BAGUKE-247470 format. One record per residue (C-alpha): residue number from 1; z negated, x negated, y negated. Coordinates in Angstrom, 3 decimals, padded with zeros to 6 digits, always signed. Example, Ala and Ser with C-alpha at 12.3 -4.5 7.8 and 13.67 -1.06 7.14 Angstrom:
! residues 2
PT     k         zz         xx         yy
PT     1   -007.800   -012.300   +004.500
PT     2   -007.140   -013.670   +001.060
! end
This chain:
! residues 302
PT     k         zz         xx         yy
PT     1   -000.013   -000.440   +000.469
PT     2   +001.094   -001.095   -003.453
PT     3   -000.986   -000.630   -006.399
PT     4   +000.225   -000.394   -009.602
PT     5   -000.225   +000.342   -012.862
PT     6   +002.206   +002.691   -014.847
PT     7   +002.525   +003.509   -018.219
PT     8   +005.240   +006.359   -018.824
PT     9   +006.029   +005.828   -022.486
PT    10   +008.178   +007.926   -024.748
PT    11   +010.753   +005.306   -025.427
PT    12   +010.308   +002.768   -021.681
PT    13   +008.766   +002.851   -019.150
PT    14   +006.495   -000.163   -018.034
PT    15   +004.625   -001.129   -014.911
PT    16   +002.401   -003.814   -014.175
PT    17   +001.415   -004.878   -010.384
PT    18   +001.686   -008.089   -007.883
PT    19   +004.259   -010.221   -009.085
PT    20   +005.688   -007.926   -011.437
PT    21   +006.235   -007.168   -015.027
PT    22   +009.127   -004.312   -015.369
PT    23   +010.333   -001.952   -018.320
PT    24   +013.241   -000.084   -019.316
PT    25   +013.991   +002.295   -021.347
PT    26   +013.248   +006.409   -020.853
PT    27   +016.089   +007.527   -021.108
PT    28   +018.606   +008.424   -018.537
PT    29   +022.206   +009.802   -017.854
PT    30   +023.763   +012.117   -015.337
PT    31   +027.675   +010.729   -015.935
PT    32   +028.793   +007.448   -014.656
PT    33   +029.742   +006.364   -018.693
PT    34   +030.532   +002.348   -016.746
PT    35   +027.407   +002.100   -019.255
PT    36   +025.949   -001.694   -018.584
PT    37   +022.206   -002.382   -018.149
PT    38   +021.501   +000.768   -016.247
PT    39   +019.751   +001.184   -012.668
PT    40   +021.653   +003.946   -010.424
PT    41   +019.614   +006.600   -008.276
PT    42   +020.131   +010.116   -006.325
PT    43   +017.379   +011.948   -006.319
PT    44   +017.631   +015.564   -004.271
PT    45   +021.156   +015.135   -004.212
PT    46   +021.739   +014.623   -008.022
PT    47   +023.180   +011.080   -009.311
PT    48   +020.840   +009.434   -011.912
PT    49   +021.906   +006.090   -014.644
PT    50   +018.414   +005.042   -015.454
PT    51   +018.091   +003.176   -019.214
PT    52   +020.389   +004.918   -021.149
PT    53   +021.328   +008.239   -022.101
PT    54   +018.987   +011.161   -022.953
PT    55   +015.759   +010.653   -024.062
PT    56   +012.240   +012.563   -024.510
PT    57   +010.921   +013.654   -027.883
PT    58   +008.567   +016.784   -026.810
PT    59   +005.188   +016.243   -026.845
PT    60   +004.285   +017.524   -023.009
PT    61   +006.534   +015.114   -020.485
PT    62   +003.929   +015.867   -017.855
PT    63   +006.216   +018.067   -015.863
PT    64   +009.586   +017.326   -017.495
PT    65   +012.150   +015.639   -015.862
PT    66   +012.498   +012.396   -017.136
PT    67   +008.242   +011.292   -015.677
PT    68   +010.111   +011.787   -012.231
PT    69   +013.650   +010.044   -012.189
PT    70   +011.857   +007.584   -014.289
PT    71   +008.826   +007.575   -012.262
PT    72   +010.870   +007.346   -009.068
PT    73   +012.856   +004.697   -009.674
PT    74   +009.782   +002.508   -011.020
PT    75   +009.170   +003.021   -008.044
PT    76   +012.584   +002.393   -006.257
PT    77   +012.424   -000.437   -007.924
PT    78   +009.527   -002.510   -006.903
PT    79   +010.772   -001.873   -002.986
PT    80   +007.522   -000.674   -001.414
PT    81   +006.962   +002.650   +000.518
PT    82   +003.663   +003.723   -000.086
PT    83   +001.964   +003.542   -003.397
PT    84   -001.544   +004.212   -005.556
PT    85   -000.532   +004.802   -009.279
PT    86   -003.058   +004.395   -012.411
PT    87   -000.815   +006.045   -014.763
PT    88   -002.085   +007.475   -018.601
PT    89   -001.633   +010.395   -021.070
PT    90   -002.001   +010.250   -024.975
PT    91   -006.127   +010.037   -025.383
PT    92   -005.356   +013.911   -027.005
PT    93   -003.583   +015.478   -024.207
PT    94   -005.813   +013.523   -022.103
PT    95   -008.462   +016.218   -020.857
PT    96   -005.948   +019.202   -021.043
PT    97   -002.990   +017.371   -019.016
PT    98   -004.222   +014.923   -016.740
PT    99   -005.253   +017.868   -013.723
PT   100   -001.485   +018.727   -013.870
PT   101   -000.325   +015.343   -014.559
PT   102   -001.764   +013.676   -011.027
PT   103   -000.620   +017.027   -009.389
PT   104   +003.140   +016.840   -010.742
PT   105   +003.504   +012.768   -010.116
PT   106   +002.490   +013.658   -006.451
PT   107   +004.500   +016.501   -005.660
PT   108   +007.703   +013.637   -006.441
PT   109   +006.655   +012.594   -002.965
PT   110   +008.948   +015.637   -001.531
PT   111   +011.941   +014.048   -003.136
PT   112   +015.147   +012.494   -002.067
PT   113   +016.326   +010.052   -002.867
PT   114   +018.368   +007.244   -002.314
PT   115   +018.998   +003.722   -004.102
PT   116   +020.854   +001.253   -003.542
PT   117   +022.421   +002.748   -000.126
PT   118   +019.527   +003.676   +001.818
PT   119   +017.211   +006.641   +001.917
PT   120   +013.815   +005.949   +000.430
PT   121   +010.590   +006.888   +001.952
PT   122   +008.716   +007.016   -000.998
PT   123   +005.101   +008.031   -000.484
PT   124   +002.310   +008.602   -003.352
PT   125   -001.060   +008.601   -002.023
PT   126   -003.269   +009.055   -005.153
PT   127   -002.900   +008.903   -008.605
PT   128   -005.514   +008.331   -011.626
PT   129   -005.261   +009.357   -014.656
PT   130   -006.758   +007.534   -017.715
PT   131   -006.570   +007.821   -021.527
PT   132   -004.189   +005.812   -023.256
PT   133   -005.147   +002.872   -025.817
PT   134   -008.620   +003.174   -023.993
PT   135   -006.935   +001.857   -020.917
PT   136   -005.595   -001.269   -022.653
PT   137   -008.948   -002.379   -023.235
PT   138   -008.913   -003.586   -019.512
PT   139   -006.126   -005.448   -019.866
PT   140   -008.730   -008.158   -022.012
PT   141   -011.596   -009.997   -020.742
PT   142   -014.683   -007.524   -021.549
PT   143   -017.128   -007.729   -024.002
PT   144   -020.178   -005.653   -025.435
PT   145   -019.665   -003.984   -028.921
PT   146   -017.512   -001.086   -030.677
PT   147   -014.402   -001.540   -030.937
PT   148   -011.784   +000.891   -033.169
PT   149   -007.950   +000.836   -030.777
PT   150   -005.109   +002.018   -031.782
PT   151   -001.726   +002.705   -029.313
PT   152   +001.778   +002.572   -031.093
PT   153   +003.854   +004.551   -029.388
PT   154   +007.604   +006.053   -030.280
PT   155   +006.631   +009.388   -030.894
PT   156   +002.533   +009.210   -030.872
PT   157   -000.186   +007.014   -032.425
PT   158   -003.296   +006.976   -030.412
PT   159   -006.757   +005.877   -032.043
PT   160   -010.213   +005.856   -030.467
PT   161   -013.413   +004.355   -031.069
PT   162   -014.062   +002.637   -028.109
PT   163   -018.064   +001.647   -027.215
PT   164   -017.612   -001.324   -024.831
PT   165   -020.575   -001.519   -021.839
PT   166   -020.759   -002.885   -018.860
PT   167   -017.053   -003.299   -019.074
PT   168   -016.709   +000.414   -019.230
PT   169   -015.567   +002.676   -022.210
PT   170   -017.332   +004.669   -023.874
PT   171   -014.815   +006.448   -026.554
PT   172   -017.106   +007.839   -029.327
PT   173   -013.799   +009.121   -031.322
PT   174   -010.447   +009.847   -030.851
PT   175   -006.914   +010.854   -032.317
PT   176   -003.774   +011.558   -031.510
PT   177   -001.529   +011.401   -034.230
PT   178   +002.837   +012.293   -033.632
PT   179   +003.488   +009.451   -036.101
PT   180   +005.214   +006.829   -033.539
PT   181   +007.906   +004.231   -034.775
PT   182   +010.731   +006.641   -034.150
PT   183   +009.959   +009.344   -036.366
PT   184   +010.814   +006.732   -038.828
PT   185   +013.909   +005.423   -037.677
PT   186   +016.108   +007.949   -039.322
PT   187   +014.904   +006.994   -042.794
PT   188   +015.043   +002.873   -041.861
PT   189   +018.714   +003.438   -041.098
PT   190   +019.488   +005.486   -043.776
PT   191   +018.162   +003.058   -045.805
PT   192   +020.210   -000.104   -044.304
PT   193   +023.632   +002.499   -044.151
PT   194   +023.304   +003.223   -048.362
PT   195   +022.593   -000.602   -049.061
PT   196   +025.154   -001.922   -047.175
PT   197   +028.086   +000.811   -046.314
PT   198   +027.717   +001.245   -042.685
PT   199   +027.832   +004.258   -040.366
PT   200   +024.931   +002.914   -037.917
PT   201   +022.982   +005.593   -035.717
PT   202   +019.013   +005.603   -035.774
PT   203   +018.866   +004.585   -032.889
PT   204   +019.874   +000.979   -033.706
PT   205   +015.910   +001.122   -035.964
PT   206   +015.085   -000.479   -033.475
PT   207   +017.422   -003.611   -033.389
PT   208   +017.222   -003.991   -036.990
PT   209   +013.241   -004.170   -036.684
PT   210   +012.718   -006.302   -033.506
PT   211   +016.226   -008.659   -034.186
PT   212   +016.918   -008.161   -037.904
PT   213   +020.015   -006.775   -039.639
PT   214   +023.191   -009.188   -039.014
PT   215   +026.971   -007.903   -040.337
PT   216   +029.927   -010.237   -040.118
PT   217   +027.914   -013.033   -038.918
PT   218   +025.668   -012.794   -041.565
PT   219   +021.417   -012.197   -041.389
PT   220   +020.936   -009.816   -044.810
PT   221   +017.738   -008.976   -046.089
PT   222   +015.837   -005.897   -044.512
PT   223   +012.695   -006.126   -046.842
PT   224   +013.198   -002.742   -048.253
PT   225   +012.519   -001.819   -044.670
PT   226   +008.705   -002.957   -045.582
PT   227   +008.268   -000.512   -047.985
PT   228   +009.130   +002.541   -046.246
PT   229   +006.532   +001.544   -043.575
PT   230   +003.897   +001.019   -045.669
PT   231   +004.930   +004.115   -047.137
PT   232   +005.128   +005.425   -043.566
PT   233   +001.472   +004.009   -043.087
PT   234   -000.295   +005.517   -046.264
PT   235   -000.861   +008.722   -045.218
PT   236   -002.008   +007.637   -041.592
PT   237   -004.599   +004.688   -043.026
PT   238   -006.012   +007.312   -045.250
PT   239   -006.928   +009.680   -042.591
PT   240   -008.397   +007.446   -040.894
PT   241   -010.244   +005.681   -043.899
PT   242   -012.287   +008.521   -044.147
PT   243   -012.878   +009.367   -039.826
PT   244   -013.250   +005.982   -038.827
PT   245   -015.448   +002.889   -039.671
PT   246   -012.606   +000.834   -040.235
PT   247   -014.437   -001.982   -042.562
PT   248   -017.390   -002.860   -040.234
PT   249   -015.059   -002.827   -036.785
PT   250   -012.781   -005.069   -034.965
PT   251   -009.415   -003.128   -034.829
PT   252   -006.789   -004.087   -031.673
PT   253   -003.549   -003.478   -031.531
PT   254   -001.298   -002.656   -028.861
PT   255   +001.618   -000.236   -027.595
PT   256   +005.547   -001.215   -028.134
PT   257   +005.360   -000.450   -031.831
PT   258   +002.041   -002.906   -031.970
PT   259   +004.006   -006.103   -033.669
PT   260   +005.900   -004.169   -035.315
PT   261   +003.531   -003.130   -037.471
PT   262   +000.590   -006.149   -037.138
PT   263   +001.882   -007.705   -040.773
PT   264   +001.116   -004.022   -042.435
PT   265   -001.952   -003.663   -040.768
PT   266   -003.629   -007.168   -041.109
PT   267   -002.775   -007.044   -044.875
PT   268   -005.205   -003.834   -045.303
PT   269   -007.667   -004.750   -042.517
PT   270   -007.961   -007.837   -041.879
PT   271   -010.178   -007.928   -038.993
PT   272   -007.000   -006.038   -037.322
PT   273   -006.111   -008.407   -034.179
PT   274   -002.936   -008.167   -032.247
PT   275   -003.329   -008.208   -028.057
PT   276   -002.182   -010.020   -026.259
PT   277   +001.361   -008.594   -024.644
PT   278   +000.999   -005.957   -026.775
PT   279   +003.449   -003.187   -024.404
PT   280   +001.959   -003.691   -021.556
PT   281   -001.705   -003.884   -022.132
PT   282   -001.630   +000.051   -021.049
PT   283   +000.200   -001.039   -017.420
PT   284   -002.125   -004.093   -017.105
PT   285   -005.513   -002.397   -018.157
PT   286   -004.112   +000.246   -015.394
PT   287   -003.448   -001.805   -012.773
PT   288   -006.884   -003.848   -013.532
PT   289   -008.286   -000.382   -013.387
PT   290   -006.245   +000.438   -009.576
PT   291   -007.232   -002.802   -008.461
PT   292   -010.890   -001.969   -009.418
PT   293   -010.617   +001.547   -007.819
PT   294   -008.096   +000.831   -004.875
PT   295   -008.959   -002.626   -003.220
PT   296   -012.067   -001.618   -000.838
PT   297   -009.469   +001.218   +000.527
PT   298   -006.618   -001.468   +001.203
PT   299   -009.074   -004.125   +002.655
PT   300   -010.076   -000.687   +004.886
PT   301   -007.015   -000.428   +005.684
PT   302   -006.039   -004.159   +006.629
! end
């Protein structure tokens, strides 16, 4: 049996397991468009090309087709048959959605999967759901104390005030804001297109934020994007200052948008720390939770 920490993000699916560090875009197409960089899988007689195409914008993704397709593709890519999974939900959805999410993932065992021409007998033995952000703290060497953790994802931003005692987190206060970095892509591309007479689509904002903007081989100034991002964070920071001990508590950032916004957080909250391998922090934490929970079972089977 393989233990896996699986972070089903709105933008990317990430996982950590023994000698495995996997990431692909949470998107699929049902038509073969000869798209490079996609993985092909057949689930219940339907063809899926994973990594490009349709994404998800609805808040509740627990019973969405994309969650099923990306989860089973991730497991098929690992090549094992039996799994115990630790997965996450936005902290604001955790209490209401966790039981539903477990049932949905276990129901994937009824699926017929063909990958690389072979039938896969995937068996999900157990699923544990953990709040995103809180799970990321398990990716660090644990120390006692109070922390504020921001998990900056594609669609959501989770913030939590967490007290660590004896290596376990106690969540004192939390919020989920549906203001993830994707919500700013249209504004960013609108300004880029206006300044440089381009016709780029919003999806290109991620590449520009990560790698910069190159036109005709020349790297262009995109410092104006910082103004957009500062305005974007202004309302969020106002709410945060009112409701959290923002001046007296260490702040950790994780998630796919953490590295993009770290400098702005650091500007206003000097005690901010960017977590190591921040995009995989939840998946790593989930995997370590799984090791603690399932190790005795694996040892008994062996």
